[in-house]
C-alpha positions in Angstrom: -8.5 15.6 -0.6 -7.3 15.6 3.0 -7.6 18.8 4.2 -3.9 18.1 5.9 -2.5 18.4 2.5 -4.4 21.4 1.5 -2.9 22.6 5.0 0.4 21.0 3.2 0.9 23.6 -0.1 -0.9 26.3 1.5 2.2 26.2 4.5 5.0 25.5 1.4 3.1 28.6 -0.7 2.8 31.2 2.2 6.6 33.2 2.3 6.5 33.4 -1.4 2.5 35.6 -1.3 3.4 37.3 2.2 -0.2 36.9 2.5 -2.2 35.4 4.7 -3.9 32.5 2.5 -5.9 30.4 3.2 -8.5 27.8 2.3 -12.6 27.2 2.9 -14.6 24.2 2.6 -18.3 23.6 1.7 -19.0 24.8 5.6 -17.4 28.1 4.9 -14.9 26.4 7.7 -11.1 27.8 7.2 -10.1 23.8 6.9 -6.0 25.4 5.9 -4.5 28.8 6.6 -0.5 30.1 6.8 -2.3 31.8 10.5 -3.0 28.9 12.2 -4.8 30.5 14.8 -7.2 31.3 12.0 -8.2 27.5 11.7 -11.3 26.2 12.4 -13.1 29.9 12.1 -16.4 29.7 9.9 -16.8 32.2 7.1 -20.3 31.4 6.2 -21.6 35.2 4.5 -19.0 34.7 1.9 -19.5 31.0 0.3 -23.7 32.1 0.3 -22.4 35.4 -1.8 -19.7 33.1 -3.7 -22.7 30.9 -4.4 -23.8 33.7 -6.3 -20.7 34.2 -9.1 -17.9 31.9 -10.6 -15.4 35.1 -10.0 -14.0 36.6 -6.6 -15.9 38.9 -4.1 -14.1 41.2 -1.9 -15.0 41.1 2.0 -13.7 42.5 5.0 -10.0 42.5 4.1 -10.2 39.1 2.0 -10.1 38.6 -1.2 -11.9 35.1 -1.9 -12.2 32.9 -5.2 -13.6 29.3 -5.5 -11.6 27.1 -6.4 -13.3 26.0 -9.5 -14.6 28.6 -11.9 -18.0 27.8 -11.1 -20.9 28.1 -9.6 -21.7 26.2 -5.8 -17.3 25.6 -5.9 -16.2 22.7 -2.9 -14.0 25.1 -2.0 -12.4 28.3 -1.8 -9.5 29.9 -1.4 -8.6 33.5 0.1 -5.6 35.8 0.2 -5.2 38.8 3.0 -6.1 42.1 1.0 -8.4 43.7 -1.2 -6.1 45.2 -4.1 -4.8 43.7 -7.1 -2.5 42.1 -5.9 -4.7 39.4 -3.4 -7.0 39.5 -6.6 -3.8 37.6 -9.0 -2.6 35.9 -5.9 -6.1 34.4 -5.1 -6.2 33.6 -9.2 -2.7 31.5 -8.6 -3.7 29.6 -6.0 -7.3 28.9 -7.1 -5.2 27.5 -10.5 -2.5 25.1 -8.4 -4.7 24.1 -5.7 -7.5 22.9 -8.7 -4.3 21.5 -10.9 -3.1 19.2 -7.6 -6.6 18.4 -6.5 -7.1 17.0 -9.3 -3.8 15.0 -9.8 -4.6 13.8 -6.5 -8.1 13.2 -7.0 -7.4 10.6 -10.3 -4.3 9.2 -8.1 -6.4 8.3 -5.7 -8.8 6.4 -8.0 -6.9 4.7 -10.2 -5.1 3.1 -6.9 -8.5 2.0 -6.0 -9.7 1.1 -9.2 -5.9 -1.4 -9.0 -6.7 -2.1 -6.2 -10.1 -4.1 -6.6 -8.9 -5.7 -9.8 -6.5 -7.6 -6.6 -9.2 -8.6 -5.1 -11.1 -9.5 -8.0 -14.5 -6.7 -6.9 -15.3 -5.2 -10.1 -17.5 -7.1 -12.8 -15.6 -8.5 -16.3 -17.7 -6.2 -18.0 -16.6 -3.0 -15.7 -13.1 -3.5 -16.3 -12.7 -1.9 -19.7 -15.0 0.9 -18.7 -13.5 1.7 -16.0 -10.0 2.0 -17.2 -11.0 4.3 -20.1 -12.8 6.5 -17.6 -9.6 6.7 -15.3 -7.1 6.9 -18.6 -5.6 3.4 -17.7 -3.2 1.3 -20.1 -5.6 -1.5 -21.0 -2.7 -4.0 -22.8 0.3 -3.0 -21.2 2.9 -4.9 -19.5 2.5 -5.5 -15.4 3.9 -7.2 -12.9 2.6 -7.9 -9.3 4.5 -7.8 -6.0 3.6 -8.9 -2.6 6.0 -7.6 0.1 4.8 -8.9 3.1 6.8 -7.2 6.4 8.8 -10.0 8.8 9.8 -7.6 10.8 11.2 -4.2 11.3 11.5 -1.0 12.9 8.8 2.3 13.3 9.7 3.0 10.1 6.2 2.7 7.6 7.3 0.0 4.9 4.3 1.4 2.8 5.3 5.4 2.7 8.9 4.0 1.9 7.8 2.1 -1.0 5.6 5.6 -2.3 9.1 7.2 -2.4 11.0 4.4 -4.3 8.2 4.1 -7.1 6.7 7.9 -7.6 5.5 7.3 -10.8 2.1 7.6 -10.5 1.1 7.2 -14.0 2.6 3.4 -13.9 3.8 2.4 -10.9 1.0 1.9 -7.9 1.8 1.1 -3.9 -1.4 -0.3 -1.9 -2.0 -1.7 1.3 -3.8 -5.0 1.3 -2.7 -5.8 5.0 -1.2 -4.3 8.4 2.1 -6.0 7.2 1.1 -6.9 3.4 1.4 -4.6 0.2 1.4 -4.6 -3.0 3.6 -2.9 -5.9 1.8 -3.2 -9.4 4.5 -2.2 -11.7 4.3 -1.2 -15.5 7.4 -3.3 -17.3 8.2 -2.8 -21.0 7.3 -5.9 -23.2 10.0 -8.6 -23.4 11.7 -7.5 -20.4 13.7 -10.2 -18.8 12.5 -11.8 -15.7 15.3 -11.0 -14.0 14.6 -7.2 -14.2 11.7 -7.7 -11.4 13.9 -10.3 -9.4 16.6 -6.9 -9.4 13.7 -4.5 -8.8 12.4 -7.2 -5.5 16.2 -7.1 -4.2 16.4 -3.7 -3.9 13.5 -3.2 -2.8 14.2 -6.0 0.3 17.9 -4.4 0.2 16.4 -1.0 1.0 14.1 -1.0 3.7 17.2 -3.3 5.5 20.1 -1.4 5.4 18.2 1.8 5.8 15.3 0.8 7.7 15.7 -2.1 9.4 13.3 -4.0 8.3 13.2 -7.3 7.3 10.0 -8.3 4.4 9.3 -10.9 2.4 8.0 -10.1 -1.9 6.6 -12.2 -4.1 6.8 -12.3 -7.7 4.1 -12.7 -10.2 4.2 -13.7 -13.9 4.3 -11.0 -16.4 0.7 -10.2 -17.5 -0.7 -7.7 -20.4 -4.5 -7.1 -19.5 -5.9 -5.0 -16.5 -7.6 -8.4 -15.7 -5.4 -10.0 -14.9 -3.6 -8.2 -12.5 -5.5 -10.4 -10.0 -4.2 -13.9 -11.0 -0.9 -12.3 -10.8 -1.6 -11.1 -7.7 -3.1 -15.2 -6.3 0.7 -15.8 -7.9 2.6 -14.1 -5.8 1.0 -15.3 -2.7 1.2 -18.8 -3.7 4.9 -17.9 -4.7 5.2 -16.5 -0.7 3.5 -20.0 0.6 5.1 -22.1 -1.7 8.7 -20.1 -1.1 7.6 -20.4 2.7 7.5 -25.1 2.6 10.2 -25.3 0.2 12.8 -22.7 0.2 12.1 -21.1 3.5 16.0 -19.3 3.0 15.0 -17.2 0.2 13.0 -13.6 1.5 11.8 -13.0 -3.1 10.4 -16.0 -4.5 9.3 -15.7 -7.9 6.0 -17.7 -9.6 7.7 -18.6 -12.7 10.5 -20.0 -10.9 8.6 -22.5 -8.1 9.4 -25.6 -10.1 7.8 -28.9 -8.6 6.7 -27.1 -5.9 4.4 -25.1 -7.4 2.1 -28.5 -8.3 2.7 -30.3 -5.4 1.2 -26.9 -3.5 -1.9 -27.0 -5.8 -2.8 -30.9 -4.9 -5.2 -32.4 -2.0 -3.6 -33.9 1.0 -5.5 -36.7 0.6 -3.5 -37.0 -2.5 0.0 -36.4 -1.7 -1.1 -38.4 1.5 -1.7 -41.4 -0.7 1.3 -40.8 -2.7 3.8 -41.2 0.7 1.8 -44.6 1.3 2.9 -46.2 -2.0 6.1 -44.5 -2.0 7.2 -46.0 0.6 4.9 -49.3 0.9 8.2 -50.9 2.6 9.6 -48.8 5.6 8.2 -44.8 6.8 10.5 -42.0 5.9 9.8 -41.5 9.8 12.5 -43.8 10.0 15.4 -42.4 8.6 17.6 -40.5 11.4 18.7 -36.7 10.8 22.0 -37.4 9.9 20.6 -39.2 7.2 18.4 -37.2 6.0 21.3 -34.0 5.6 22.9 -36.7 3.8 20.1 -37.1 1.3 20.1 -33.5 1.0 23.9 -33.2 0.5 23.3 -36.0 -1.8 20.7 -34.2 -4.0 22.6 -30.9 -3.8 25.8 -32.4 -5.8 23.7 -34.0 -8.5 23.8 -37.8 -7.0 27.5 -37.5 -7.2 29.4 -39.8 -4.8 32.7 -38.5 -4.6 31.5 -35.1 -5.0 29.3 -35.4 -1.8 31.3 -37.9 0.6 33.8 -34.3 -0.8 31.8 -31.9 1.3 30.9 -33.7 3.7 34.0 -35.1 5.0 33.4 -38.5 5.4 34.6 -41.3 3.7 33.3 -42.6 0.4 32.3 -45.8 1.8 30.9 -44.5 4.8 28.6 -42.4 2.3 28.2 -46.1 0.6 27.5 -47.9 3.5 24.6 -44.8 4.0 22.4 -45.2 1.1 22.5 -49.3 1.5 21.0 -48.5 4.7 18.2 -46.2 2.9 17.8 -47.9 0.3 17.2 -51.0 3.1 14.5 -49.0 4.4 12.8 -47.9 2.5 13.2 -50.0 -1.0 14.7 -46.9 -2.6 18.9 -46.4 -4.2 19.5 -42.7 -4.6 22.2 -43.9 -7.3 19.5 -44.6 -9.4 17.9 -42.1 -10.9 14.1 -42.4 -10.8 14.6 -43.9 -7.6 16.3 -40.4 -6.5 13.5 -38.9 -8.4 10.6 -40.1 -6.6 12.0 -39.6 -3.3 13.5 -35.7 -4.2 9.5 -35.3 -4.4 8.0 -37.7 -1.3 10.4 -35.0 0.7 8.4 -32.0 -0.5 5.2 -34.1 -0.4 6.7 -34.9 3.1 7.4 -31.3 4.0 4.3 -29.6 2.9 2.1 -31.8 4.6 4.1 -30.6 7.4 3.2 -27.1 6.9 -0.5 -27.6 6.3 -0.8 -29.4 9.5 1.2 -26.5 11.5 -0.7 -23.8 10.2 -3.6 -26.0 11.3 
């Protein structure tokens, strides 16, 4: 455990105790003390004496006690004075710090294990044994959220998320990269999918409104086993990537709501190029200007309804029909026919996917 963490606890205890208190490490060095001027002092003689006992010793005006009731304890607490109260204070402080240290170390081990699960760094045969050792529930529902920082202030989103999800037994906040944070959250069995999206919205809104940090959040599917956490993480990654390509306006994307975009994302580029060449044999989609492409998008958004589309675009119905006829003449596809409309819609998505691949490289 970090010496800074010990110092924080000692600092909180000093007013209640009213005496100089502190901690020395395995080398006899004072690593935490209510009197900061004593930090760094060496008390190796006391450390050597304590190696032969598991109780307290009194030396040069201080009472020393091992953090754990055993010989060769890694840390030792000390309290100013050699009286009965110093003896009691040393016992209380040792018990408190040992429990806090155990909780901290347990949490750290669990978080490290979850991180290794995410990156597939645990052998399948070790998952069950390690989870039992850490008292991690095997068969509970969990969801992985991938939070990617787009822009922000000096505030650390990682620290903010730790404060937002303090339940160390069911929520795990893990830093994956400089601007990527993972939240593995335990949920009740049968929890509606919208609950996960509400959680993501709460995270995004809190970071945006209070810390001026803009994020994109990918949500993996719910998994009921520890071994499947890595799959939920990969799905959250895919959700962000597919959302970036097909739903650029969305900052929260769920893997289970990706629809046909998920299928296209999994196709090899050579197959996508073959598909475009087959669909647009008569004429290239590049022959359509920006106004025509906007018309097509609006037509799709209004469920192929000519009247509703013309109303939304503030154009005469005949003007819209003329544009649709023009599209048919160039591409050979009549968007007023359902099958042709589906083909064209998929082709547009494939074209956008290929463009994103080219821009990436």
